[in-house]
C-alpha positions as CSV (number, residue, x, y, z in Angstrom):
1,M,8.4,21.9,-10.5
2,L,6.8,18.8,-12.1
3,R,5.5,17.5,-8.8
4,A,3.8,20.8,-8.1
5,A,2.3,20.9,-11.6
6,E,1.0,17.3,-11.1
7,T,-0.8,18.4,-8.0
8,G,-2.6,21.2,-9.9
9,E,-0.3,24.1,-9.1
10,P,0.6,25.9,-12.4
11,Q,4.4,26.6,-12.5
12,F,5.4,29.9,-14.1
13,V,8.7,30.0,-16.0
14,S,10.3,33.4,-16.5
15,R,13.2,34.8,-18.5
16,H,14.9,37.8,-17.1
17,G,12.0,38.5,-14.7
18,T,9.3,38.2,-17.4
19,D,6.9,35.2,-17.5
20,V,7.3,33.3,-20.8
21,A,5.7,29.9,-20.1
22,V,3.6,27.9,-17.7
23,V,3.9,24.3,-16.8
24,V,0.5,22.6,-16.0
25,D,-0.5,19.0,-15.5
26,I,-1.5,17.0,-18.5
27,A,-5.3,16.9,-17.6
28,T,-5.4,20.7,-17.5
29,Y,-3.6,20.9,-20.8
30,Q,-5.9,18.5,-22.5
31,R,-9.0,20.2,-21.1
32,L,-7.7,23.6,-22.3
33,S,-6.5,22.5,-25.7
34,G,-9.4,20.2,-26.5
35,T,-7.1,17.2,-27.1
36,G,-8.5,15.0,-24.4
37,V,-11.2,13.4,-26.6
38,D,-10.9,12.2,-30.2
39,L,-13.7,12.2,-32.7
40,K,-14.2,8.4,-32.5
41,E,-14.9,8.7,-28.7
42,V,-17.4,11.5,-29.2
43,L,-19.3,9.6,-32.0
44,L,-19.4,6.3,-30.1
45,G,-20.3,8.0,-26.9
46,G,-23.7,9.3,-28.1
47,P,-27.0,7.6,-27.5
48,R,-27.5,4.1,-29.1
49,W,-30.5,4.2,-31.5
50,D,-31.4,0.6,-30.7
51,E,-31.7,1.5,-27.0
52,L,-33.9,4.6,-27.5
53,D,-37.7,4.3,-27.3
54,L,-38.4,6.2,-30.5
55,E,-41.3,5.9,-32.8
56,I,-40.4,7.3,-36.2
57,V,-43.4,8.0,-38.4
58,R,-42.8,8.9,-42.1
59,S,-45.3,10.0,-44.6
60,R,-46.2,7.5,-47.3
61,E,-47.4,10.3,-49.7
62,F,-45.5,11.1,-52.9
63,P,-43.5,14.3,-52.9
64,R,-45.1,17.4,-54.3
65,E,-44.7,18.4,-57.9
66,V,-42.2,21.2,-58.6
67,D,-42.5,23.4,-61.7
68,L,-38.9,23.8,-63.0
69,G,-40.0,26.2,-65.8
70,P,-39.8,25.8,-69.6
71,D,-36.5,23.8,-69.5
72,E,-38.0,21.2,-67.2
73,V,-36.5,17.7,-67.8
74,G,-39.2,15.1,-68.0
75,P,-39.1,11.5,-66.9
76,G,-37.3,10.4,-70.1
77,G,-34.6,13.0,-69.7
78,R,-33.1,14.9,-72.7
């Protein structure tokens, strides 16, 4: 049963003629359950910022003024 599952053939297990379980190879199980990759691998597998040819341009202007109403807290606080 295990050799057949290792070669990619799912093996059905039955009890009293009713299928109750299936034995699959570990790669299939990990793919189906999502346990094949951990968060660290996903995060480290992304693009490296130092290798990308990106030009990031940011505005040097001050942010706009926002009217918070009569209870506005000024630069000195309350």
